[in-house]
C-alpha positions, 0 to 999 in steps of 0.5 A: 806164907806161914800166917794163921787166921782165925774166924769168929762168925756171928748171926744167921746161917746166911752169914755163916755161908759168907764165912765159909766161903772166905775160909776157903779163899784163905785156905787156898791162898796159903793161910793156915786156919786156926780155931784158937784166937791166941794162936792167930796172926789175924782174926776175922769177926764176921758180924751180925748187925740185924738188931740191937742185941746182935750189934752189942754181941758183935761189938763185945766180940770185937773188943774181946779179940782186940784185947789180945793185941800186944800180948800174943801173936795177933797182928790184925783184927778184921771186921766183915759182915752186916755190922761192917757193911752197915757202919763202915764209915763209923769204924775209925772213930768208934772202934779204932782197934780194928785194922780193916773193915770189909763191906760184904761186897768185898768178901772176895778180896779177903786174902788181899785184905788180910795180907794188907792188915797184917803187913800194916800191923796196927797201922791206919785202919782201912775200909774196903767197901764194894757194891753189895751186889758183888757179894760172892754167893758160890764157890768152895767152902769150908764147912764150919759145922758138923760135916753131915749137914750144910746150909745151901744159900739160894739167894741174898738180899730182900725185896719185902721191905718190912718196916722194922727191918734193916736187911734191904739196906745192908744186903740190898735187893733180892738176888737169886742164884741160878738153879744150875748153880745151886744144884751144882753146889748141892752135888759138890756138898754131897760128894763131901759127905753131906746128908742134910741140906738146909735151904736158906735165903732172906726169903726162900719162897721168893727164889727165882722171881728175879731170874725167871719171873716166878718162884722156882722153889718147887722146881729147884726142890725137885731137882735137889731131890735127885742129888745122890747122897742127900737124905734130908732137905730142910726149908728155913725162912719161908714167907707166908704170902709165897707158900703155894699149893704147888710148893706144898704138893712137892713137899708132900710128894718128895720124901727127901724134903722134910715136913718142916716149915719155918714161917716167920709170921711176926704177928697175927693182928691185921693192923699190926701187920699192916704197919709192918708192911706185911699182909694178912691177918688172923683169919688168913693166917689161920687158913694158911696153917690149916692148908699146910697141915692138911697137905702135910699132916706130919709137918713141924711149924716153926715161927717167930713173933715180934712183941711191942711193935709201934702201936701194938695195943694190949688188945693186939697182944692178947689176940696174939696170945690167943692165936698162939694158943689156938695154933699150937706151933711146934717151935716158936721164938719171940723177940722184943721190938728193936727200933733200928735206925733208918727203918720206917718203924723207928720213926713211927709214933706210938712207940711201945715202952721197952719194959712192956715190949720185953714183958710181952715177949716173956709172956709169949715164951711162957705160953709157948713153954706150956704148949711145947711141953704138952706137944712133947708129951704127945710124942711119947710112943712115936718113932721119929728119924734122928740124925746122930750127932754124938755121944754124951759121956756124962749121961751115957746117951747118944744125941742127935736132931730129929726130922723136926729139929733144925740145927742150932735153933731146935731141940735134941733127942737123946737115945740109947742103942745097942747098935754100932753107930757113928755121928752122921748116921740116921736111925729111928728112935722110939720116944719114951720120955721128955726132958724140958724141950728135949726128947728121950728114947731108944733106937729101933731095931731095923725090921 
């Protein structure tokens, strides 16, 4: 065939899994995959459409790649992902530079779509829509990140229906993969050299409810721990209501499951959470975190909060800051509320001024910076496991991620060693210093 295809994937790890599945389809279909957009006959931009800033990033990427048309070999620009799914009918008028717009349910037809777009070579834009329930969730993948870790998607879609979130409109109802299917993929990934599985879904803790009538995450994790070659299992996107003692007991028992929980809380004030269509309040969330830390004493807790949600008062915000100071989260991200069209929250009264939303977000991150610095200082003298990622020739240190650090979103550990090591090795490092959010140390000689 002789055609080269480039892929630019934006947004979350779930989106990356979609991209990896499409890359494998293209490779099997005879296309050569290239990382150089200037050397591609077709470029696929796998977009994010979650919030306004993500949509802007996606549109900017589309326009940047479109500028290559006519000055190189680029013949076709294809847009996939959440932005494509959400605004598929708007593309012809708004972004005529795009040759094909692909709804997420049509990802399985990517070879046919790329071929058609290349043959038209700037012809009429075509939209490929399909039932989002037809999204391909398993199959061969081309791992797009470091080969020693992989995202393992256990479900797609969401039934939580938070009032600020467009994901149910974009991705549809929650749909779990069977346990057998997930474990089979884990074994295939381990056979390729993957050591760390990062479990993802819109809500990991709801896994299995649609198939089995109850959450089967604890059972799934126990089975994944039997997969030879897998050393670390990390959980992202765990919903607070669904964190049960059964789940925590499995995490405490199984050494492969890292003591790491990503729990997006979004707020702590009961009234704000109710308007978000989420349950709980400061008291119940404090109780949950106490229970988690009791059962998992070494746990790393990551969370996110939304500032400036409609109706959030200064008193509500101050309560949030007090909560953050009290709990001392290990990892925290904050986002200024984004009014997404079609969501319930976008039509609510008492919208908070955009400058106030942003200013509150900045205040939260300043507060967390102080907390993170103190927590890092407390780690000096401790020993942690680190998965090695590479060597920095400039600073003359190896670097990697600790048990407490998820790929891309968390921190690094820089360390020296006299041992012969390679990327992907898991070693123990004694922490001796702190550099902003990152840690510095030295590899510990084995006993």
